[in-house]
C-alpha positions in Angstrom: -38.0 15.2 15.2 -34.7 14.3 13.5 -31.7 16.5 12.9 -29.6 15.7 9.9 -26.6 18.0 10.1 -24.8 19.7 13.0 -22.8 22.8 12.2 -21.1 25.2 14.7 -22.9 28.2 13.1 -26.3 26.6 14.0 -25.5 25.7 17.5 -26.0 27.9 20.6 -26.4 27.9 24.4 -26.9 25.1 26.9 -27.7 24.8 30.4 -24.5 24.8 32.6 -23.5 24.1 36.1 -22.6 24.6 39.7 -21.0 26.9 42.3 -17.8 25.0 42.9 -15.2 26.2 40.4 -12.6 23.7 41.7 -13.7 20.6 39.8 -11.2 19.4 37.3 -12.1 17.9 33.9 -12.1 14.1 33.8 -14.1 11.2 32.7 -17.9 11.5 32.3 -19.9 11.6 35.5 -21.3 8.3 36.6 -25.1 8.1 36.6 -26.6 6.4 39.7 -28.8 4.4 37.3 -26.0 3.4 35.0 -27.0 5.5 32.0 -24.4 6.3 29.3 -23.4 9.8 30.3 -21.7 12.2 27.8 -18.4 13.7 28.7 -18.6 17.5 28.1 -16.2 20.4 28.0 -16.2 22.8 31.0 -18.1 25.5 29.1 -21.0 24.9 26.7 -23.9 26.4 24.8 -26.9 24.3 23.5 -29.8 24.2 21.2 -33.1 22.3 21.3 -35.5 22.1 18.4 -33.6 24.7 16.4 -33.6 27.2 19.3 -30.7 28.3 21.5 -31.1 28.1 25.3 -31.2 31.4 27.2 -31.6 32.7 30.7 -34.3 35.4 30.7 -34.9 36.9 34.2 -33.8 33.7 35.9 -36.1 31.5 33.8 -34.8 29.1 31.1 -36.1 29.5 27.5 -35.4 28.3 24.0 -35.1 31.3 21.7 -35.7 30.9 18.0 -34.5 34.5 17.2 -30.9 35.7 17.5 -31.9 38.0 20.4 -31.4 37.4 23.2 -28.0 35.8 22.6 -27.3 32.3 23.7 -26.4 31.8 27.3 -23.0 30.1 28.0 -23.0 27.6 30.8 -20.2 26.0 33.0 -20.5 22.3 33.3 -19.7 21.2 36.9 -19.6 17.5 37.7 -21.8 16.3 40.5 -22.9 13.0 42.0 -25.2 11.4 39.4 -24.5 13.9 36.6 -23.6 17.6 36.1 -24.8 21.0 37.3 -25.2 23.8 34.8 -24.1 27.2 35.9 -25.0 30.4 34.0 -21.7 32.1 33.1 -23.2 35.6 33.4 -25.1 35.3 36.7 -23.3 32.4 38.5 -26.7 30.8 39.2 -27.5 27.1 38.7 -30.2 25.7 36.5 -32.8 23.8 38.5 -36.4 22.6 38.7 -38.4 24.0 41.6 -40.5 20.8 41.7 -40.6 17.5 39.8 -44.2 18.2 38.6 -44.5 17.8 34.8 -44.2 21.0 32.8 -42.3 22.8 35.5 -40.2 25.5 33.9 -36.5 25.3 34.7 -35.2 28.3 36.7 -31.7 29.8 37.4 -30.8 30.1 41.1 -29.2 33.0 42.9 -25.3 32.8 42.9 -23.8 30.6 45.6 -26.9 28.5 46.0 -27.2 24.8 45.3 -31.0 24.2 45.1 -32.4 20.7 45.0 -33.2 19.3 41.5 -30.1 21.0 40.0 -28.2 17.8 38.9 -28.8 16.6 35.3 -27.8 13.4 33.5 -26.5 14.3 30.0 -27.0 11.0 28.1 -26.1 9.7 24.7 -29.2 9.1 22.6 -30.0 5.6 21.3 -27.7 4.9 18.3 -30.6 4.7 15.9 -31.5 8.4 16.7 -27.9 9.7 16.3 -27.0 7.9 13.1 -27.5 10.9 10.8 -26.1 13.4 13.2 -22.4 13.1 12.3 -20.6 16.4 11.8 -19.7 17.2 8.1 -16.2 18.4 8.8 -13.6 17.5 11.4 -13.8 21.0 13.0 -17.5 20.7 13.5 -17.5 19.8 17.2 -20.8 19.1 18.8 -22.5 16.5 21.0 -26.0 15.2 20.5 -27.6 14.3 23.9 -30.7 14.0 26.0 -30.8 15.7 29.3 -32.7 14.1 32.3 -33.2 15.4 35.8 -30.9 13.1 37.8 -32.7 10.5 39.9 -35.9 10.7 37.9 -37.2 9.4 34.5 -38.1 13.0 33.5 -36.3 14.6 30.6 -36.1 18.3 29.9 -37.3 19.8 26.7 -39.6 22.5 25.4 -43.4 22.4 24.9 -43.8 21.9 21.1 -47.4 23.1 21.3 -45.8 26.6 21.4 -44.2 26.3 17.9 -46.7 28.7 16.2 -44.9 31.7 17.8 -41.5 33.3 17.5 -41.5 34.1 21.2 -39.0 32.2 23.4 -40.3 28.8 24.5 -40.2 27.5 28.1 -37.6 24.8 28.8 -39.3 22.5 31.2 -39.5 19.0 32.8 -41.4 16.6 30.6 -43.8 14.1 32.1 -42.4 10.6 32.8 -42.4 8.4 29.7 -42.4 11.3 27.2 -39.9 10.8 24.3 -36.6 12.6 25.2 -35.9 15.5 22.8 -32.3 15.9 21.5 -30.1 18.7 22.5 -27.2 19.9 20.4 -24.3 20.8 22.7 -21.2 22.8 21.6 -18.2 24.1 23.4 -18.6 27.8 24.3 -16.2 30.1 22.4 
C-alpha cells in the first residue's frame, strides 16, 4: 500500500504512551537494536490504512468512520522506544503476549505492563519518497511501529477490509511487511 499525500484533515489518532508525566522532550529515543527512531511531539494522533486509531473498551482499533473519534495519545520516552498513553483513560497501549495477531490493549491507569514499549521508526526512503506534505503547515510523520525488542510490527488485519466496522490493531507475525502509520501532533 502506498500513500501519496499527507494532509492534516486526513490524519487522526495514534497510540501514545506511559504513566510518568515528568519526561521532558528531547532527542529521539535510542533503539536497543540501533534502528532509526522518529522524534515525535508529546501528544499525537495516528492513522493506518486510511483509518484513525481509537481505544474502544480498552482495545485498540483502526476506525474507518468518523465515529468513534480518534484517540489522542501522550508519547512518553522509554528505554528502547516510547510508550503510548491514552489521553482520556491514562492507560498504556500494550500487547498481552508476543503471539502473532494479538490485539493491542490499553492498560488500567498507573500500570506499566510488559510489552508496552514501541520503536517508532522511519520507513525505508524508497517507501517515503511520495509522502512529502504539500504545504509547509502540513505537519505529519510517516513511520512504522514495532514492539521494542522484537521484529514484530503493529498493523491491522487487511483481510477485514470488506467491512466498515473498526479493525483490530495487532502484532503482525515476524517477517511481515511493516505497514505505514501517519502520525500527526494532537490539536
